[in-house]
PDB file of N, CA, C and O in Angstrom, chain B, residues numbered from 101:
ATOM      1  N   MET B 101     113.742  61.505 146.105  1.00  0.00           N
ATOM      2  CA  MET B 101     114.770  60.089 146.925  1.00  0.00           C
ATOM      3  C   MET B 101     115.472  60.167 146.906  1.00  0.00           C
ATOM      4  O   MET B 101     115.977  60.339 145.797  1.00  0.00           O
ATOM      5  N   VAL B 102     116.485  60.129 148.294  1.00  0.00           N
ATOM      6  CA  VAL B 102     117.929  59.800 148.510  1.00  0.00           C
ATOM      7  C   VAL B 102     118.516  58.305 148.988  1.00  0.00           C
ATOM      8  O   VAL B 102     118.569  57.926 150.158  1.00  0.00           O
ATOM      9  N   HIS B 103     119.034  57.386 147.566  1.00  0.00           N
ATOM     10  CA  HIS B 103     119.548  56.081 147.825  1.00  0.00           C
ATOM     11  C   HIS B 103     120.471  56.204 148.999  1.00  0.00           C
ATOM     12  O   HIS B 103     121.008  57.298 149.172  1.00  0.00           O
ATOM     13  N   PRO B 104     120.783  54.989 150.024  1.00  0.00           N
ATOM     14  CA  PRO B 104     121.114  54.893 150.456  1.00  0.00           C
ATOM     15  C   PRO B 104     122.956  54.595 150.307  1.00  0.00           C
ATOM     16  O   PRO B 104     123.767  54.674 151.229  1.00  0.00           O
ATOM     17  N   TYR B 105     123.255  54.228 148.781  1.00  0.00           N
ATOM     18  CA  TYR B 105     124.336  54.464 148.691  1.00  0.00           C
ATOM     19  C   TYR B 105     124.890  55.887 147.816  1.00  0.00           C
ATOM     20  O   TYR B 105     126.016  56.165 147.403  1.00  0.00           O
ATOM     21  N   GLU B 106     123.962  56.421 147.756  1.00  0.00           N
ATOM     22  CA  GLU B 106     124.456  58.061 147.496  1.00  0.00           C
ATOM     23  C   GLU B 106     125.292  58.807 148.587  1.00  0.00           C
ATOM     24  O   GLU B 106     126.022  59.762 148.322  1.00  0.00           O
ATOM     25  N   HIS B 107     125.134  58.334 149.724  1.00  0.00           N
ATOM     26  CA  HIS B 107     125.794  59.109 151.327  1.00  0.00           C
ATOM     27  C   HIS B 107     127.332  58.572 150.993  1.00  0.00           C
ATOM     28  O   HIS B 107     128.353  59.255 151.064  1.00  0.00           O
ATOM     29  N   LEU B 108     127.225  57.036 150.575  1.00  0.00           N
ATOM     30  CA  LEU B 108     128.532  56.002 150.711  1.00  0.00           C
ATOM     31  C   LEU B 108     129.349  56.726 149.408  1.00  0.00           C
ATOM     32  O   LEU B 108     130.540  57.034 149.469  1.00  0.00           O
ATOM     33  N   VAL B 109     128.281  56.991 147.935  1.00  0.00           N
ATOM     34  CA  VAL B 109     129.428  57.800 147.131  1.00  0.00           C
ATOM     35  C   VAL B 109     130.418  58.597 147.113  1.00  0.00           C
ATOM     36  O   VAL B 109     131.585  58.597 146.722  1.00  0.00           O
ATOM     37  N   ALA B 110     129.221  59.732 147.960  1.00  0.00           N
ATOM     38  CA  ALA B 110     130.386  60.966 148.760  1.00  0.00           C
ATOM     39  C   ALA B 110     131.148  60.684 149.118  1.00  0.00           C
ATOM     40  O   ALA B 110     132.285  61.080 148.864  1.00  0.00           O
ATOM     41  N   TRP B 111     130.797  59.846 149.886  1.00  0.00           N
ATOM     42  CA  TRP B 111     132.108  59.974 151.022  1.00  0.00           C
ATOM     43  C   TRP B 111     133.228  58.962 150.441  1.00  0.00           C
ATOM     44  O   TRP B 111     134.250  58.480 150.929  1.00  0.00           O
ATOM     45  N   LEU B 112     132.703  58.871 149.410  1.00  0.00           N
ATOM     46  CA  LEU B 112     134.436  57.716 148.992  1.00  0.00           C
ATOM     47  C   LEU B 112     134.616  58.558 147.846  1.00  0.00           C
ATOM     48  O   LEU B 112     135.410  58.071 147.041  1.00  0.00           O
ATOM     49  N   ARG B 113     134.072  59.804 147.473  1.00  0.00           N
ATOM     50  CA  ARG B 113     134.708  60.417 146.163  1.00  0.00           C
ATOM     51  C   ARG B 113     135.821  61.345 146.507  1.00  0.00           C
ATOM     52  O   ARG B 113     136.345  62.150 145.737  1.00  0.00           O
ATOM     53  N   VAL B 114     136.128  61.129 147.793  1.00  0.00           N
ATOM     54  CA  VAL B 114     137.551  61.927 148.171  1.00  0.00           C
ATOM     55  C   VAL B 114     138.408  61.327 148.345  1.00  0.00           C
ATOM     56  O   VAL B 114     139.257  61.915 147.675  1.00  0.00           O
ATOM     57  N   PRO B 115     139.032  60.244 148.933  1.00  0.00           N
ATOM     58  CA  PRO B 115     140.169  59.166 149.304  1.00  0.00           C
ATOM     59  C   PRO B 115     140.096  58.306 148.046  1.00  0.00           C
ATOM     60  O   PRO B 115     141.175  57.775 147.785  1.00  0.00           O
ATOM     61  N   LEU B 116     138.826  57.954 146.965  1.00  0.00           N
ATOM     62  CA  LEU B 116     138.978  57.719 145.702  1.00  0.00           C
ATOM     63  C   LEU B 116     138.837  58.396 144.492  1.00  0.00           C
ATOM     64  O   LEU B 116     138.178  57.829 143.621  1.00  0.00           O
ATOM     65  N   SER B 117     139.313  59.482 144.257  1.00  0.00           N
ATOM     66  CA  SER B 117     139.085  60.418 143.572  1.00  0.00           C
ATOM     67  C   SER B 117     139.815  60.131 142.282  1.00  0.00           C
ATOM     68  O   SER B 117     139.390  60.792 141.334  1.00  0.00           O
ATOM     69  N   HIS B 118     140.594  59.487 142.072  1.00  0.00           N
ATOM     70  CA  HIS B 118     141.252  59.260 140.888  1.00  0.00           C
ATOM     71  C   HIS B 118     140.417  57.815 140.320  1.00  0.00           C
ATOM     72  O   HIS B 118     140.857  57.281 139.301  1.00  0.00           O
ATOM     73  N   TRP B 119     139.604  57.413 140.790  1.00  0.00           N
ATOM     74  CA  TRP B 119     138.212  56.580 140.255  1.00  0.00           C
ATOM     75  C   TRP B 119     137.137  56.990 139.732  1.00  0.00           C
ATOM     76  O   TRP B 119     136.473  57.805 140.372  1.00  0.00           O
ATOM     77  N   GLN B 120     136.718  56.582 138.555  1.00  0.00           N
ATOM     78  CA  GLN B 120     135.554  57.033 137.750  1.00  0.00           C
ATOM     79  C   GLN B 120     134.194  56.906 138.888  1.00  0.00           C
ATOM     80  O   GLN B 120     134.173  56.220 139.910  1.00  0.00           O
ATOM     81  N   LEU B 121     133.146  57.757 138.372  1.00  0.00           N
ATOM     82  CA  LEU B 121     131.978  58.288 139.154  1.00  0.00           C
ATOM     83  C   LEU B 121     131.630  56.576 139.615  1.00  0.00           C
ATOM     84  O   LEU B 121     131.522  56.015 140.705  1.00  0.00           O
ATOM     85  N   GLU B 122     131.517  56.072 138.061  1.00  0.00           N
ATOM     86  CA  GLU B 122     130.473  54.871 137.455  1.00  0.00           C
ATOM     87  C   GLU B 122     131.177  53.764 138.531  1.00  0.00           C
ATOM     88  O   GLU B 122     130.315  53.029 139.014  1.00  0.00           O
ATOM     89  N   ARG B 123     132.361  53.518 138.949  1.00  0.00           N
ATOM     90  CA  ARG B 123     133.033  52.543 139.401  1.00  0.00           C
ATOM     91  C   ARG B 123     132.998  53.114 141.017  1.00  0.00           C
ATOM     92  O   ARG B 123     133.121  52.305 141.937  1.00  0.00           O
ATOM     93  N   ILE B 124     132.876  54.118 141.200  1.00  0.00           N
ATOM     94  CA  ILE B 124     132.734  54.090 142.602  1.00  0.00           C
ATOM     95  C   ILE B 124     130.929  53.668 142.738  1.00  0.00           C
ATOM     96  O   ILE B 124     130.563  52.861 143.593  1.00  0.00           O
ATOM     97  N   VAL B 125     130.165  54.180 142.002  1.00  0.00           N
ATOM     98  CA  VAL B 125     128.925  53.780 142.290  1.00  0.00           C
ATOM     99  C   VAL B 125     128.657  52.043 142.618  1.00  0.00           C
ATOM    100  O   VAL B 125     128.216  51.483 143.621  1.00  0.00           O
ATOM    101  N   CYS B 126     129.150  51.488 141.256  1.00  0.00           N
ATOM    102  CA  CYS B 126     129.350  50.248 141.657  1.00  0.00           C
ATOM    103  C   CYS B 126     129.976  49.745 142.540  1.00  0.00           C
ATOM    104  O   CYS B 126     129.523  48.619 142.740  1.00  0.00           O
ATOM    105  N   CYS B 127     131.009  50.034 143.367  1.00  0.00           N
ATOM    106  CA  CYS B 127     131.689  49.702 144.669  1.00  0.00           C
ATOM    107  C   CYS B 127     130.789  50.114 145.832  1.00  0.00           C
ATOM    108  O   CYS B 127     130.663  49.386 146.817  1.00  0.00           O
ATOM    109  N   SER B 128     130.296  51.038 145.737  1.00  0.00           N
ATOM    110  CA  SER B 128     129.263  51.462 146.728  1.00  0.00           C
ATOM    111  C   SER B 128     128.395  50.610 146.926  1.00  0.00           C
ATOM    112  O   SER B 128     128.325  50.008 147.997  1.00  0.00           O
ATOM    113  N   GLN B 129     127.606  50.412 145.962  1.00  0.00           N
ATOM    114  CA  GLN B 129     126.488  49.286 145.575  1.00  0.00           C
ATOM    115  C   GLN B 129     126.909  47.906 145.887  1.00  0.00           C
ATOM    116  O   GLN B 129     125.901  47.262 146.180  1.00  0.00           O
ATOM    117  N   CYS B 130     127.948  47.202 145.945  1.00  0.00           N
ATOM    118  CA  CYS B 130     128.278  46.371 145.979  1.00  0.00           C
ATOM    119  C   CYS B 130     128.711  45.874 147.450  1.00  0.00           C
ATOM    120  O   CYS B 130     128.474  44.723 147.816  1.00  0.00           O
ATOM    121  N   VAL B 131     129.529  47.061 148.482  1.00  0.00           N
ATOM    122  CA  VAL B 131     129.461  46.727 149.604  1.00  0.00           C
ATOM    123  C   VAL B 131     128.184  46.750 150.279  1.00  0.00           C
ATOM    124  O   VAL B 131     128.077  45.800 151.055  1.00  0.00           O
ATOM    125  N   LEU B 132     127.346  47.391 150.252  1.00  0.00           N
ATOM    126  CA  LEU B 132     126.035  47.569 150.595  1.00  0.00           C
ATOM    127  C   LEU B 132     125.470  46.043 150.369  1.00  0.00           C
ATOM    128  O   LEU B 132     125.161  45.386 151.364  1.00  0.00           O
ATOM    129  N   ALA B 133     125.361  45.582 149.283  1.00  0.00           N
ATOM    130  CA  ALA B 133     124.996  44.216 148.911  1.00  0.00           C
ATOM    131  C   ALA B 133     125.985  43.349 149.769  1.00  0.00           C
ATOM    132  O   ALA B 133     125.330  42.576 150.468  1.00  0.00           O
ATOM    133  N   LEU B 134     127.073  43.240 149.919  1.00  0.00           N
ATOM    134  CA  LEU B 134     127.643  42.275 150.257  1.00  0.00           C
ATOM    135  C   LEU B 134     127.284  42.027 152.031  1.00  0.00           C
ATOM    136  O   LEU B 134     127.300  40.962 152.649  1.00  0.00           O
ATOM    137  N   ILE B 135     126.896  43.748 152.665  1.00  0.00           N
ATOM    138  CA  ILE B 135     126.808  43.907 153.902  1.00  0.00           C
ATOM    139  C   ILE B 135     125.392  42.757 154.070  1.00  0.00           C
ATOM    140  O   ILE B 135     125.366  41.720 154.733  1.00  0.00           O
ATOM    141  N   ALA B 136     124.269  43.374 153.211  1.00  0.00           N
ATOM    142  CA  ALA B 136     122.884  42.605 153.099  1.00  0.00           C
ATOM    143  C   ALA B 136     123.008  41.516 152.795  1.00  0.00           C
ATOM    144  O   ALA B 136     122.442  40.643 153.454  1.00  0.00           O
ATOM    145  N   CYS B 137     123.669  41.249 151.864  1.00  0.00           N
ATOM    146  CA  CYS B 137     123.558  39.491 151.466  1.00  0.00           C
ATOM    147  C   CYS B 137     124.520  38.818 152.733  1.00  0.00           C
ATOM    148  O   CYS B 137     123.941  38.151 153.590  1.00  0.00           O
ATOM    149  N   GLN B 138     125.858  38.999 152.805  1.00  0.00           N
ATOM    150  CA  GLN B 138     126.342  38.269 153.499  1.00  0.00           C
ATOM    151  C   GLN B 138     127.101  37.082 152.282  1.00  0.00           C
ATOM    152  O   GLN B 138     127.955  36.203 152.389  1.00  0.00           O
ATOM    153  N   THR B 139     126.899  37.212 152.005  1.00  0.00           N
ATOM    154  CA  THR B 139     128.061  36.457 150.781  1.00  0.00           C
ATOM    155  C   THR B 139     128.892  36.951 149.383  1.00  0.00           C
ATOM    156  O   THR B 139     128.569  37.987 148.802  1.00  0.00           O
ATOM    157  N   VAL B 140     129.858  36.196 148.975  1.00  0.00           N
ATOM    158  CA  VAL B 140     130.113  36.888 147.716  1.00  0.00           C
ATOM    159  C   VAL B 140     129.569  36.370 146.458  1.00  0.00           C
ATOM    160  O   VAL B 140     129.978  36.825 145.390  1.00  0.00           O
ATOM    161  N   ASN B 141     128.550  35.321 146.508  1.00  0.00           N
ATOM    162  CA  ASN B 141     127.848  35.277 145.310  1.00  0.00           C
ATOM    163  C   ASN B 141     127.548  36.154 144.220  1.00  0.00           C
ATOM    164  O   ASN B 141     126.593  36.849 144.567  1.00  0.00           O
ATOM    165  N   LEU B 142     127.922  36.444 143.061  1.00  0.00           N
ATOM    166  CA  LEU B 142     127.659  37.319 142.689  1.00  0.00           C
ATOM    167  C   LEU B 142     126.329  37.350 142.512  1.00  0.00           C
ATOM    168  O   LEU B 142     125.666  38.279 142.971  1.00  0.00           O
ATOM    169  N   GLU B 143     125.629  36.075 141.646  1.00  0.00           N
ATOM    170  CA  GLU B 143     123.902  36.365 141.760  1.00  0.00           C
ATOM    171  C   GLU B 143     123.140  37.373 142.626  1.00  0.00           C
ATOM    172  O   GLU B 143     122.399  38.326 142.388  1.00  0.00           O
ATOM    173  N   SER B 144     123.851  36.497 144.260  1.00  0.00           N
ATOM    174  CA  SER B 144     123.127  36.885 144.914  1.00  0.00           C
ATOM    175  C   SER B 144     123.251  38.700 145.180  1.00  0.00           C
ATOM    176  O   SER B 144     122.336  39.421 145.578  1.00  0.00           O
ATOM    177  N   LEU B 145     124.084  38.951 144.969  1.00  0.00           N
ATOM    178  CA  LEU B 145     124.470  40.691 144.948  1.00  0.00           C
ATOM    179  C   LEU B 145     123.910  41.423 144.444  1.00  0.00           C
ATOM    180  O   LEU B 145     123.518  42.474 144.951  1.00  0.00           O
ATOM    181  N   ALA B 146     123.683  40.975 143.050  1.00  0.00           N
ATOM    182  CA  ALA B 146     123.131  41.236 141.916  1.00  0.00           C
ATOM    183  C   ALA B 146     121.330  41.585 142.651  1.00  0.00           C
ATOM    184  O   ALA B 146     120.703  42.645 142.659  1.00  0.00           O
ATOM    185  N   ARG B 147     120.977  40.340 143.141  1.00  0.00           N
ATOM    186  CA  ARG B 147     119.687  40.683 143.304  1.00  0.00           C
ATOM    187  C   ARG B 147     119.424  41.570 144.422  1.00  0.00           C
ATOM    188  O   ARG B 147     118.299  41.562 144.921  1.00  0.00           O
ATOM    189  N   ALA B 148     120.826  42.751 145.120  1.00  0.00           N
ATOM    190  CA  ALA B 148     120.571  43.028 146.665  1.00  0.00           C
ATOM    191  C   ALA B 148     120.554  44.480 145.990  1.00  0.00           C
ATOM    192  O   ALA B 148     120.190  45.444 146.664  1.00  0.00           O
ATOM    193  N   PHE B 149     121.012  44.653 144.445  1.00  0.00           N
ATOM    194  CA  PHE B 149     121.482  46.274 143.918  1.00  0.00           C
ATOM    195  C   PHE B 149     120.366  47.041 143.907  1.00  0.00           C
ATOM    196  O   PHE B 149     119.340  46.374 143.777  1.00  0.00           O
ATOM    197  N   ILE B 150     120.221  48.121 143.991  1.00  0.00           N
ATOM    198  CA  ILE B 150     119.019  49.217 144.130  1.00  0.00           C
ATOM    199  C   ILE B 150     118.946  49.676 142.724  1.00  0.00           C
ATOM    200  O   ILE B 150     120.084  49.792 142.270  1.00  0.00           O
ATOM    201  N   GLY B 151     118.027  49.977 141.873  1.00  0.00           N
ATOM    202  CA  GLY B 151     118.003  50.621 140.453  1.00  0.00           C
ATOM    203  C   GLY B 151     116.590  49.396 139.786  1.00  0.00           C
ATOM    204  O   GLY B 151     116.242  48.391 140.406  1.00  0.00           O
ATOM    205  N   SER B 152     116.218  49.672 138.943  1.00  0.00           N
ATOM    206  CA  SER B 152     115.203  48.627 138.051  1.00  0.00           C
ATOM    207  C   SER B 152     116.042  48.075 137.297  1.00  0.00           C
ATOM    208  O   SER B 152     115.345  47.845 136.309  1.00  0.00           O
ATOM    209  N   ALA B 153     117.483  47.539 136.968  1.00  0.00           N
ATOM    210  CA  ALA B 153     117.941  46.746 136.539  1.00  0.00           C
ATOM    211  C   ALA B 153     117.733  45.353 136.763  1.00  0.00           C
ATOM    212  O   ALA B 153     117.369  45.107 137.913  1.00  0.00           O
ATOM    213  N   GLU B 154     117.895  44.051 135.768  1.00  0.00           N
ATOM    214  CA  GLU B 154     117.444  42.905 136.318  1.00  0.00           C
ATOM    215  C   GLU B 154     118.747  42.135 136.920  1.00  0.00           C
ATOM    216  O   GLU B 154     119.901  42.557 136.844  1.00  0.00           O
ATOM    217  N   PRO B 155     118.354  40.992 137.497  1.00  0.00           N
ATOM    218  CA  PRO B 155     119.604  41.262 138.555  1.00  0.00           C
ATOM    219  C   PRO B 155     120.445  40.261 137.371  1.00  0.00           C
ATOM    220  O   PRO B 155     121.599  39.956 137.671  1.00  0.00           O
ATOM    221  N   GLU B 156     119.893  39.752 136.045  1.00  0.00           N
ATOM    222  CA  GLU B 156     120.885  39.233 135.420  1.00  0.00           C
ATOM    223  C   GLU B 156     122.059  39.970 134.964  1.00  0.00           C
ATOM    224  O   GLU B 156     123.218  39.575 134.836  1.00  0.00           O
ATOM    225  N   SER B 157     121.414  41.400 134.690  1.00  0.00           N
ATOM    226  CA  SER B 157     122.073  42.364 134.142  1.00  0.00           C
ATOM    227  C   SER B 157     123.460  43.262 135.000  1.00  0.00           C
ATOM    228  O   SER B 157     124.612  43.607 134.736  1.00  0.00           O
ATOM    229  N   VAL B 158     122.605  43.341 136.015  1.00  0.00           N
ATOM    230  CA  VAL B 158     123.544  43.518 137.123  1.00  0.00           C
ATOM    231  C   VAL B 158     124.950  42.614 137.815  1.00  0.00           C
ATOM    232  O   VAL B 158     125.938  43.081 138.382  1.00  0.00           O
ATOM    233  N   SER B 159     124.558  40.981 137.485  1.00  0.00           N
ATOM    234  CA  SER B 159     125.611  40.234 137.936  1.00  0.00           C
ATOM    235  C   SER B 159     126.529  40.317 136.558  1.00  0.00           C
ATOM    236  O   SER B 159     127.732  40.159 136.767  1.00  0.00           O
ATOM    237  N   GLN B 160     126.166  40.525 135.275  1.00  0.00           N
ATOM    238  CA  GLN B 160     126.738  40.588 134.309  1.00  0.00           C
ATOM    239  C   GLN B 160     127.911  42.066 134.032  1.00  0.00           C
ATOM    240  O   GLN B 160     128.867  42.227 133.273  1.00  0.00           O
ATOM    241  N   ARG B 161     126.975  43.300 135.485  1.00  0.00           N
ATOM    242  CA  ARG B 161     127.872  44.548 135.163  1.00  0.00           C
ATOM    243  C   ARG B 161     129.357  43.919 136.442  1.00  0.00           C
ATOM    244  O   ARG B 161     130.576  44.021 136.303  1.00  0.00           O
ATOM    245  N   LEU B 162     128.628  43.365 137.472  1.00  0.00           N
ATOM    246  CA  LEU B 162     129.631  43.409 138.211  1.00  0.00           C
ATOM    247  C   LEU B 162     130.936  42.274 137.536  1.00  0.00           C
ATOM    248  O   LEU B 162     132.124  42.593 137.579  1.00  0.00           O
ATOM    249  N   ARG B 163     130.565  41.263 137.079  1.00  0.00           N
ATOM    250  CA  ARG B 163     131.815  40.618 136.473  1.00  0.00           C
ATOM    251  C   ARG B 163     132.532  41.193 135.570  1.00  0.00           C
ATOM    252  O   ARG B 163     133.637  40.694 135.358  1.00  0.00           O
ATOM    253  N   ARG B 164     132.134  42.356 134.811  1.00  0.00           N
ATOM    254  CA  ARG B 164     132.612  43.241 133.938  1.00  0.00           C
ATOM    255  C   ARG B 164     133.539  44.043 134.530  1.00  0.00           C
ATOM    256  O   ARG B 164     134.609  44.314 133.985  1.00  0.00           O
ATOM    257  N   CYS B 165     133.162  44.510 135.772  1.00  0.00           N
ATOM    258  CA  CYS B 165     133.744  45.281 136.399  1.00  0.00           C
ATOM    259  C   CYS B 165     134.982  44.712 137.333  1.00  0.00           C
ATOM    260  O   CYS B 165     135.984  45.416 137.462  1.00  0.00           O
ATOM    261  N   MET B 166     134.904  43.576 137.905  1.00  0.00           N
ATOM    262  CA  MET B 166     135.912  42.651 138.533  1.00  0.00           C
ATOM    263  C   MET B 166     136.660  42.418 137.556  1.00  0.00           C
ATOM    264  O   MET B 166     137.797  42.414 138.029  1.00  0.00           O
ATOM    265  N   ASN B 167     136.755  42.075 135.672  1.00  0.00           N
ATOM    266  CA  ASN B 167     137.829  41.554 134.982  1.00  0.00           C
ATOM    267  C   ASN B 167     138.228  42.697 134.282  1.00  0.00           C
ATOM    268  O   ASN B 167     139.232  42.629 133.574  1.00  0.00           O
ATOM    269  N   GLN B 168     137.423  44.017 134.399  1.00  0.00           N
ATOM    270  CA  GLN B 168     138.241  44.740 133.540  1.00  0.00           C
ATOM    271  C   GLN B 168     138.988  46.238 134.105  1.00  0.00           C
ATOM    272  O   GLN B 168     139.692  47.015 133.460  1.00  0.00           O
ATOM    273  N   CYS B 169     138.455  46.332 135.863  1.00  0.00           N
ATOM    274  CA  CYS B 169     138.845  47.412 136.227  1.00  0.00           C
ATOM    275  C   CYS B 169     139.837  46.556 137.290  1.00  0.00           C
ATOM    276  O   CYS B 169     139.698  45.454 137.821  1.00  0.00           O
ATOM    277  N   SER B 170     140.948  47.614 137.359  1.00  0.00           N
ATOM    278  CA  SER B 170     142.034  47.225 138.183  1.00  0.00           C
ATOM    279  C   SER B 170     142.087  47.933 139.628  1.00  0.00           C
ATOM    280  O   SER B 170     142.199  49.150 139.775  1.00  0.00           O
ATOM    281  N   TYR B 171     141.972  46.796 140.899  1.00  0.00           N
ATOM    282  CA  TYR B 171     142.063  47.433 141.794  1.00  0.00           C
ATOM    283  C   TYR B 171     142.920  47.696 142.974  1.00  0.00           C
ATOM    284  O   TYR B 171     142.849  46.813 143.829  1.00  0.00           O
ATOM    285  N   ALA B 172     143.860  48.870 143.288  1.00  0.00           N
ATOM    286  CA  ALA B 172     144.894  48.677 143.778  1.00  0.00           C
ATOM    287  C   ALA B 172     144.558  48.248 145.115  1.00  0.00           C
ATOM    288  O   ALA B 172     143.374  48.449 145.387  1.00  0.00           O
ATOM    289  N   THR B 173     145.230  47.727 146.010  1.00  0.00           N
ATOM    290  CA  THR B 173     144.911  46.693 147.111  1.00  0.00           C
ATOM    291  C   THR B 173     144.727  47.887 148.277  1.00  0.00           C
ATOM    292  O   THR B 173     143.781  47.888 149.066  1.00  0.00           O
ATOM    293  N   VAL B 174     145.964  49.075 148.254  1.00  0.00           N
ATOM    294  CA  VAL B 174     145.382  50.155 149.671  1.00  0.00           C
ATOM    295  C   VAL B 174     144.134  50.662 149.433  1.00  0.00           C
ATOM    296  O   VAL B 174     143.505  51.102 150.396  1.00  0.00           O
ATOM    297  N   ASP B 175     143.460  50.697 147.901  1.00  0.00           N
ATOM    298  CA  ASP B 175     142.366  51.465 147.935  1.00  0.00           C
ATOM    299  C   ASP B 175     141.215  50.735 148.652  1.00  0.00           C
ATOM    300  O   ASP B 175     140.383  51.277 149.379  1.00  0.00           O
ATOM    301  N   ILE B 176     141.307  49.054 148.256  1.00  0.00           N
ATOM    302  CA  ILE B 176     140.382  47.977 148.509  1.00  0.00           C
ATOM    303  C   ILE B 176     140.128  48.653 150.026  1.00  0.00           C
ATOM    304  O   ILE B 176     139.026  49.071 150.381  1.00  0.00           O
ATOM    305  N   ALA B 177     141.525  48.694 150.990  1.00  0.00           N
ATOM    306  CA  ALA B 177     142.014  48.500 152.212  1.00  0.00           C
ATOM    307  C   ALA B 177     141.643  49.790 153.058  1.00  0.00           C
ATOM    308  O   ALA B 177     142.025  49.655 154.220  1.00  0.00           O
ATOM    309  N   LEU B 178     140.962  51.094 152.798  1.00  0.00           N
ATOM    310  CA  LEU B 178     141.235  52.125 152.463  1.00  0.00           C
ATOM    311  C   LEU B 178     139.427  52.434 152.964  1.00  0.00           C
ATOM    312  O   LEU B 178     138.782  53.041 153.820  1.00  0.00           O
ATOM    313  N   LEU B 179     139.278  51.763 152.055  1.00  0.00           N
ATOM    314  CA  LEU B 179     137.504  51.968 151.877  1.00  0.00           C
ATOM    315  C   LEU B 179     136.687  50.796 152.856  1.00  0.00           C
ATOM    316  O   LEU B 179     135.515  50.993 153.176  1.00  0.00           O
ATOM    317  N   LEU B 180     137.240  49.873 153.182  1.00  0.00           N
ATOM    318  CA  LEU B 180     136.648  48.817 154.231  1.00  0.00           C
ATOM    319  C   LEU B 180     136.885  49.190 155.383  1.00  0.00           C
ATOM    320  O   LEU B 180     135.983  49.142 156.220  1.00  0.00           O
ATOM    321  N   ILE B 181     138.405  49.743 155.778  1.00  0.00           N
ATOM    322  CA  ILE B 181     138.700  50.393 157.308  1.00  0.00           C
ATOM    323  C   ILE B 181     137.893  51.543 157.362  1.00  0.00           C
ATOM    324  O   ILE B 181     137.315  51.865 158.400  1.00  0.00           O
ATOM    325  N   GLY B 182     137.831  52.035 156.559  1.00  0.00           N
ATOM    326  CA  GLY B 182     136.860  53.480 156.329  1.00  0.00           C
ATOM    327  C   GLY B 182     135.461  52.912 156.994  1.00  0.00           C
ATOM    328  O   GLY B 182     135.089  53.670 157.890  1.00  0.00           O
ATOM    329  N   LEU B 183     134.712  51.945 156.827  1.00  0.00           N
ATOM    330  CA  LEU B 183     133.178  51.677 156.470  1.00  0.00           C
ATOM    331  C   LEU B 183     133.458  50.629 158.190  1.00  0.00           C
ATOM    332  O   LEU B 183     132.587  50.563 159.057  1.00  0.00           O
ATOM    333  N   LEU B 184     134.305  50.206 158.256  1.00  0.00           N
ATOM    334  CA  LEU B 184     134.328  49.185 159.502  1.00  0.00           C
ATOM    335  C   LEU B 184     135.397  49.348 160.798  1.00  0.00           C
ATOM    336  O   LEU B 184     136.235  48.561 161.239  1.00  0.00           O
ATOM    337  N   PRO B 185     134.854  51.246 161.385  1.00  0.00           N
ATOM    338  CA  PRO B 185     135.689  50.910 162.329  1.00  0.00           C
ATOM    339  C   PRO B 185     135.511  49.586 163.699  1.00  0.00           C
ATOM    340  O   PRO B 185     134.711  48.651 163.682  1.00  0.00           O
ATOM    341  N   GLY B 186     136.784  49.988 165.061  1.00  0.00           N
ATOM    342  CA  GLY B 186     136.470  49.389 165.690  1.00  0.00           C
ATOM    343  C   GLY B 186     137.700  48.314 166.063  1.00  0.00           C
ATOM    344  O   GLY B 186     138.881  48.565 166.305  1.00  0.00           O
ATOM    345  N   GLU B 187     137.083  47.177 166.027  1.00  0.00           N
ATOM    346  CA  GLU B 187     138.570  45.947 166.039  1.00  0.00           C
ATOM    347  C   GLU B 187     139.232  46.164 165.431  1.00  0.00           C
ATOM    348  O   GLU B 187     139.021  47.268 164.930  1.00  0.00           O
ATOM    349  N   PRO B 188     140.415  45.519 164.957  1.00  0.00           N
ATOM    350  CA  PRO B 188     141.220  45.167 164.118  1.00  0.00           C
ATOM    351  C   PRO B 188     140.509  43.930 163.279  1.00  0.00           C
ATOM    352  O   PRO B 188     139.899  42.954 163.716  1.00  0.00           O
ATOM    353  N   TRP B 189     140.847  44.373 161.728  1.00  0.00           N
ATOM    354  CA  TRP B 189     140.012  43.429 161.288  1.00  0.00           C
ATOM    355  C   TRP B 189     141.068  42.428 160.257  1.00  0.00           C
ATOM    356  O   TRP B 189     142.191  42.828 159.950  1.00  0.00           O
ATOM    357  N   ILE B 190     140.674  41.465 159.922  1.00  0.00           N
ATOM    358  CA  ILE B 190     141.678  41.032 158.774  1.00  0.00           C
ATOM    359  C   ILE B 190     140.754  40.716 157.410  1.00  0.00           C
ATOM    360  O   ILE B 190     139.774  39.987 157.261  1.00  0.00           O
ATOM    361  N   PHE B 191     141.613  41.723 156.323  1.00  0.00           N
ATOM    362  CA  PHE B 191     140.996  41.321 154.747  1.00  0.00           C
ATOM    363  C   PHE B 191     141.560  40.157 153.924  1.00  0.00           C
ATOM    364  O   PHE B 191     142.723  39.756 153.976  1.00  0.00           O
ATOM    365  N   THR B 192     140.692  39.729 153.247  1.00  0.00           N
ATOM    366  CA  THR B 192     141.371  38.698 152.244  1.00  0.00           C
ATOM    367  C   THR B 192     140.620  38.934 151.091  1.00  0.00           C
ATOM    368  O   THR B 192     139.437  38.917 151.432  1.00  0.00           O
ATOM    369  N   LEU B 193     140.776  39.251 149.299  1.00  0.00           N
ATOM    370  CA  LEU B 193     140.627  39.864 148.380  1.00  0.00           C
ATOM    371  C   LEU B 193     140.833  38.292 147.677  1.00  0.00           C
ATOM    372  O   LEU B 193     141.815  37.554 147.592  1.00  0.00           O
ATOM    373  N   ASP B 194     139.394  38.166 147.218  1.00  0.00           N
ATOM    374  CA  ASP B 194     139.637  36.860 146.225  1.00  0.00           C
ATOM    375  C   ASP B 194     138.937  36.827 145.019  1.00  0.00           C
ATOM    376  O   ASP B 194     138.009  36.017 145.010  1.00  0.00           O
ATOM    377  N   ARG B 195     139.092  37.405 144.106  1.00  0.00           N
ATOM    378  CA  ARG B 195     138.796  37.606 143.055  1.00  0.00           C
ATOM    379  C   ARG B 195     138.007  36.569 141.824  1.00  0.00           C
ATOM    380  O   ARG B 195     137.431  37.024 140.836  1.00  0.00           O
ATOM    381  N   THR B 196     138.137  35.140 142.144  1.00  0.00           N
ATOM    382  CA  THR B 196     137.943  34.101 141.709  1.00  0.00           C
ATOM    383  C   THR B 196     136.277  33.875 141.633  1.00  0.00           C
ATOM    384  O   THR B 196     135.483  34.412 142.405  1.00  0.00           O
ATOM    385  N   GLU B 197     135.969  33.090 140.686  1.00  0.00           N
ATOM    386  CA  GLU B 197     134.324  32.287 140.461  1.00  0.00           C
ATOM    387  C   GLU B 197     134.734  31.256 141.021  1.00  0.00           C
ATOM    388  O   GLU B 197     133.983  30.291 141.163  1.00  0.00           O
TER     389      GLU B 197
END
């Protein structure tokens, strides 16, 4: 069975080819969780992730990813613009908890 995020991962591998695959997978699931949950709360996002891992484990994975990975603003903007066509958008990136 193909999970919805696998199509997103395949699409993201081109513009984000300098990212590791695991980072792309985590980002893909995070984007889908953000859309589904409409919140940035890590615990809520963790419950929306696809897979068999416990939400606490996923929440810790998200924290590590946010703390250890550096994201270029351009990469995040390209990702979001590609996913949200249409009206002009204003994006804000806040990495605080």
